[in-house]
Phi, psi and omega in degrees: 000125188267144174258148177286159171280128183283121179250356172214111182291163177300321179292319176292325181299319179289324183296318182298323173298310176310311189300311182301304181309320179285323167318306177301318181296314182295335189256359176239122178302149183295336182265004177271136166294120171272115180263103186250135180224113176273137180278131173304138348257328180296327181293323180293320177303311180297317178295329181288313176302331178279324180297321176307310180305299183307313177306322182288330183269335174244145177303313176218076179284148181267085184245120167258127189241136176214157182246142190232121176260139190241004187319302189279358177254002170287140188285344185258007176319311181271352188253354181285151182296317178256140173297144177282138173268116191277145170263195181246155167266128180229086179232100185262030174220157180283118187275354182313116177070002183278151169268114192256130175261108181267132185236139174211159190282314184232135171260116178244263184277346187086355183292318170307309184298317181299324175296316188290316181294324174294317176301313182299313177304328177291337182269351174154176179267108180293142174287321187193138176242118171256154189238128174238128170228153176280328181226121174255102170287075195305336189256017178239024184280133180253349181226149183284072185244130173222161184273139178273326181233124180231141176283297175222159177254131178234126181257103178222167172306150182304325193270350175293156183237128179252135177227131173267122180256148182237139183316307183290339178259325195233015177084336178206156166273115168193173179245121180244154171235139187249140182288150177311322175275012178265110183273339193282319170060047177270000000 
């Protein structure tokens, strides 16, 4: 069983989270509500961690949080070998005309973000969408989508796999990269 190569250590992972949270604070006026939507499931985890930091840094942040499932919006939904397990969408606010901060762990081809934008549009006409990702695999884009807030950029072969690991799920916060021929992705 092969292990991935660590590209972001636990210490740098936390520094990166702090930086991203500070960028959000800097770019949203204190009187503006921050509408954050995490893409199920790893984007939700990242969004929750960022919200925790923002709430710690600001006395009374105005944050509205939602969770978005994109299972049935994916363009590969019907062609996967194993069925995709759907999560639930929990957005208890009107997205109409709102500036939404969309959050996901890894930006790879852009297809997940495209599906998320389509899912949001079905909920209403969003005013603006900004994107925050922990990892941007910038040379692997299939669609013209870019991250407004990026934790780290990774330049790797198309076939390599990047995984964000979370302390409460995997024992440590870190980012790993696996070679193309490693199918285990542990």
